C-alpha positions as CSV (number, residue, x, y, z in Angstrom):
1,M,11.7,6.8,-11.0
2,P,10.4,3.9,-8.9
3,G,9.7,0.5,-10.5
4,T,6.5,1.1,-12.5
5,C,4.6,-1.8,-11.0
6,K,4.8,-0.1,-7.6
7,I,2.7,2.8,-8.8
8,N,0.5,1.4,-11.5
9,A,-2.6,1.3,-9.2
10,V,-2.2,5.1,-8.9
11,V,-1.0,6.0,-12.3
12,N,-3.8,4.1,-14.0
13,F,-6.5,5.3,-11.6
14,P,-9.3,6.3,-14.1
15,T,-10.7,9.8,-14.4
16,P,-13.8,10.2,-12.1
17,T,-17.1,10.4,-13.9
18,S,-19.3,11.2,-10.9
19,I,-19.3,13.0,-7.5
20,T,-19.0,9.6,-5.8
21,E,-15.8,8.8,-7.7
22,V,-14.3,12.2,-7.0
23,R,-15.0,11.7,-3.3
24,S,-13.3,8.3,-3.5
25,F,-10.2,9.6,-5.3
26,L,-9.9,12.4,-2.7
27,G,-10.1,9.7,0.0
28,L,-7.0,8.2,-1.6
29,T,-5.0,11.4,-2.0
30,G,-6.2,13.0,1.3
31,F,-4.6,10.2,3.3
32,F,-1.2,11.4,2.2
33,R,-2.0,15.1,2.2
34,K,0.6,15.9,4.8
35,F,3.3,15.1,2.3
36,V,1.9,17.2,-0.5
37,Q,2.7,20.8,-0.3
38,N,-0.3,23.1,-1.0
39,Y,-2.6,20.0,-1.1
40,A,-5.8,22.0,-0.5
41,L,-4.9,24.5,-3.2
42,I,-4.1,21.7,-5.7
43,A,-7.2,19.7,-4.9
44,K,-9.6,22.8,-4.9
45,P,-11.1,22.1,-8.4
46,L,-12.0,18.6,-7.2
47,T,-13.2,19.5,-3.7
48,S,-15.3,22.3,-5.3
49,L,-17.3,19.6,-7.2
50,L,-18.3,18.1,-3.8
51,R,-19.7,21.4,-2.7
52,N,-21.5,22.1,-6.0
53,Q,-25.2,22.0,-5.5
54,I,-25.8,21.6,-9.3
55,R,-26.8,18.1,-10.1
56,E,-25.0,18.0,-13.4
57,F,-21.5,16.6,-13.1
58,K,-19.0,18.7,-15.1
59,W,-15.3,17.7,-15.4
60,T,-13.3,20.7,-16.4
61,E,-9.7,21.2,-17.6
62,E,-8.8,22.5,-14.1
63,C,-10.2,19.2,-12.7
64,E,-8.1,17.2,-15.1
65,I,-4.9,19.1,-14.2
66,A,-5.6,18.7,-10.5
67,F,-6.3,15.0,-10.9
68,N,-3.1,14.3,-12.8
69,L,-1.0,16.4,-10.5
70,L,-2.2,14.6,-7.4
71,K,-1.5,11.2,-9.0
72,K,2.0,12.5,-9.8
73,H,2.5,13.5,-6.2
74,L,1.4,10.0,-5.0
75,S,3.8,8.4,-7.4
76,E,7.0,10.1,-6.2
77,E,8.8,11.3,-3.1
78,P,8.0,12.3,-0.4
79,V,4.8,10.4,-0.6
80,L,6.5,7.3,-2.0
81,A,9.4,5.9,0.0
82,L,12.3,3.7,-0.9
83,Y,12.0,0.4,0.9
84,R,14.2,-0.1,3.9
85,P,14.3,-3.5,5.6
86,T,15.0,-2.0,9.0
87,S,11.9,0.3,9.0
88,F,8.5,-0.6,10.4
89,H,6.0,-1.9,7.9
90,E,2.2,-2.2,7.6
91,V,0.1,-3.6,4.8
92,H,-3.3,-1.8,4.4
93,T,-5.9,-3.9,2.5
94,D,-9.4,-3.7,1.4
95,A,-11.8,-5.5,-1.0
96,S,-15.0,-4.8,-2.8
97,M,-17.0,-6.9,-5.4
98,I,-15.1,-4.9,-8.0
99,G,-11.5,-5.5,-6.9
100,L,-8.8,-6.2,-4.3
101,A,-6.3,-3.7,-3.1
102,G,-3.3,-3.3,-0.8
103,I,-0.7,-0.6,0.1
104,L,2.7,-1.4,1.6
105,M,3.4,1.3,4.1
106,Q,6.7,2.2,5.8
107,S,7.6,4.3,8.9
108,E,10.7,5.1,10.9
109,D,8.8,6.0,14.1
110,Q,5.4,4.3,13.7
111,L,3.7,7.7,13.6
112,T,4.3,8.9,10.1
113,W,3.6,6.4,7.4
114,R,4.5,6.6,3.7
115,A,3.7,4.4,0.8
116,V,6.2,1.9,-0.7
117,F,4.0,0.0,-3.1
118,Y,0.4,0.3,-4.4
119,Y,-1.5,-2.8,-5.6
120,S,-5.0,-3.4,-7.0
121,R,-6.6,-5.9,-9.3
122,Q,-10.1,-6.7,-10.5
123,C,-12.1,-9.6,-9.1
124,S,-12.9,-12.5,-11.4
125,D,-16.5,-13.4,-12.1
126,A,-16.2,-16.3,-9.6
127,E,-14.6,-14.0,-6.9
128,Q,-17.5,-11.6,-7.3
129,K,-19.7,-14.3,-5.8
130,Y,-17.6,-14.7,-2.7
131,H,-18.9,-13.6,0.7
132,S,-17.5,-10.1,1.7
133,N,-15.4,-11.7,4.5
134,E,-13.8,-14.1,2.0
135,L,-12.9,-11.2,-0.3
136,E,-11.3,-9.3,2.6
137,V,-9.2,-12.4,3.4
138,L,-8.3,-12.8,-0.3
139,A,-7.2,-9.2,-0.4
140,I,-4.8,-9.8,2.4
141,V,-3.4,-13.0,0.8
142,E,-3.0,-11.4,-2.6
143,S,-1.4,-8.3,-1.1
144,L,1.2,-10.3,0.9
145,E,2.0,-12.4,-2.1
146,R,2.5,-9.2,-4.2
147,F,4.8,-7.7,-1.5
148,R,6.4,-11.0,-0.7
149,F,9.9,-9.8,-1.6
150,Y,9.7,-7.1,1.1
151,L,7.9,-9.0,3.8
152,L,9.4,-12.5,4.2
153,G,11.6,-12.8,7.2
154,K,10.4,-9.7,9.1
155,R,7.6,-8.8,11.5
156,F,4.9,-6.5,10.1
157,R,1.3,-5.5,10.7
158,V,-1.8,-6.0,8.5
159,I,-4.4,-3.3,8.7
160,T,-8.0,-4.2,7.6
161,D,-11.5,-2.9,8.2
162,C,-12.8,-6.5,8.5
163,N,-12.3,-9.0,11.3
164,A,-12.4,-11.9,8.9
165,I,-8.7,-12.8,9.2
166,S,-9.0,-13.0,13.0
167,S,-12.0,-15.3,12.8
168,T,-10.0,-17.5,10.3
169,K,-7.8,-18.5,13.3
170,T,-10.8,-19.8,15.4
171,T,-13.5,-20.8,12.9
172,T,-14.0,-24.6,12.9
173,P,-14.2,-26.1,10.4
174,L,-12.7,-23.8,7.8
175,N,-14.2,-24.1,4.4
176,H,-11.7,-25.4,1.8
177,R,-11.2,-22.1,0.2
178,V,-10.3,-20.1,3.3
179,A,-8.2,-23.0,4.7
180,R,-6.2,-23.0,1.5
181,W,-5.6,-19.2,1.8
182,W,-4.8,-19.5,5.5
183,L,-2.0,-22.0,4.7
184,K,-0.5,-19.4,2.4
185,L,-0.2,-16.9,5.2
186,Q,1.7,-19.2,7.6
187,E,5.1,-18.3,6.1
188,Y,4.6,-14.7,7.1
189,D,5.3,-13.1,10.6
190,F,2.5,-10.6,11.1
191,E,-0.3,-9.4,13.4
192,V,-3.7,-8.1,12.3
193,T,-5.2,-4.8,13.4
194,H,-8.8,-3.9,12.7
195,R,-9.4,-0.3,11.7
196,S,-12.7,1.3,10.8
197,G,-13.6,1.9,7.2
198,S,-13.8,5.6,7.8
199,R,-10.0,5.5,8.2
200,M,-9.3,3.3,5.2
201,H,-10.5,5.5,2.3
202,H,-7.0,5.4,0.7
203,V,-7.1,1.6,0.0
204,D,-10.9,1.5,-0.4
205,A,-10.5,3.8,-3.4
206,L,-8.0,1.4,-5.1
207,S,-10.3,-1.6,-4.5
208,R,-13.1,0.2,-6.3
209,K,-11.0,1.2,-9.3
210,P,-8.5,-1.7,-9.7
211,A,-5.7,-1.2,-12.1
212,E,-4.8,-4.9,-13.0
213,P,-7.1,-7.5,-14.6
214,S,-8.3,-10.4,-12.5
215,A,-5.7,-13.1,-11.7
216,H,-5.3,-16.1,-13.9
217,P,-4.8,-19.4,-12.0
218,N,-1.6,-20.2,-13.9
219,L,-0.3,-16.6,-13.8
220,I,3.2,-16.2,-12.4
221,M,3.4,-12.9,-10.5
222,V,6.6,-11.0,-11.2
223,V,7.5,-8.0,-9.1
224,E,9.6,-5.4,-10.9
225,I,12.7,-4.4,-9.0
226,N,14.5,-1.4,-10.4
227,E,18.2,-0.5,-9.9
228,N,17.6,1.5,-6.7
229,D,15.6,-1.4,-5.1
230,W,18.3,-3.9,-6.1
231,L,21.1,-1.8,-4.8
232,A,19.4,-1.1,-1.5
233,S,18.7,-4.8,-1.0
234,M,22.3,-5.7,-1.6
235,Q,23.6,-3.0,0.7
236,H,21.3,-4.2,3.6
237,Q,22.7,-7.8,3.1
238,D,26.2,-6.6,3.8
239,P,26.8,-6.4,7.6
240,V,29.2,-3.5,7.4
241,L,27.1,-1.4,5.0
242,K,24.0,-2.3,7.0
243,G,25.6,-0.9,10.1
244,I,26.7,2.3,8.4
245,I,23.2,2.8,6.9
246,D,21.6,2.2,10.4
247,V,23.9,4.9,11.9
248,S,23.1,7.4,9.2
249,Y,19.3,6.9,9.7
250,F,19.4,6.6,13.5
251,P,22.4,8.6,14.7
252,E,20.9,9.0,18.2
253,K,21.1,5.3,18.7
254,H,24.8,5.1,17.8
255,S,26.5,7.9,19.7
256,P,30.1,7.2,20.6
257,L,29.1,7.0,24.3
258,K,26.3,4.5,23.7
259,N,27.7,2.2,21.0
260,R,31.3,1.5,20.2
261,S,30.6,-1.8,18.3
262,L,30.6,-0.4,14.8
263,K,34.1,-0.4,13.3
264,L,35.1,0.0,9.7
265,T,38.7,-0.8,8.6
266,I,39.9,0.3,5.2
267,N,43.1,-1.3,4.0
């Protein structure tokens, strides 16, 4: 079982109370449907609500079963991946007046992406008054801070449906709030890619149903690392074990004819 803080945003996703909320939840789960066997069959009670022409919203026992089963699938393998430092990583972020959200994504080939960590929190009363662009930048800052353990010291990509972070680099002068946030990002090595909102339903859903309360200015954020996370981190810090792991995951790159540099001596 993964560290619970990684999946709280999904596990604590509230039961939909309207067609709009059902559509939002399906946007989250549908993004990962390729990893969920019989996804269409499991989600049928929910997708049927979208096709229902009756105005009265009715949440049935079948809907509840489907809802909980889909949340379970998103909280375990193969949707959820164990973090690997040598993999490619992206951070998908989004913000609304209700909350901020981010998902740490991982891929071995930059084609198929799996989730490593889901994050969402409510906006404070003050944050709800921010400009939408400021909220989008804040979502990036907060997400990178939450995923800090995984991202420091490596190159990664931030995916957002807003160009605010790009304008942050060129806007003069920066307002004090954005300038302070921008300074926080300087320790990370990343590039920003804009993606249309129609392709960001997964993280949009989390931002509209945030799992955690708004941040307190004096709150110290603690990321829960379970035994598997700790063990994987220690293994990747050992040069010999790291080499063995790399060979096991990418054998085509380490054939005897191509690479003879990995040697293991056991006394």
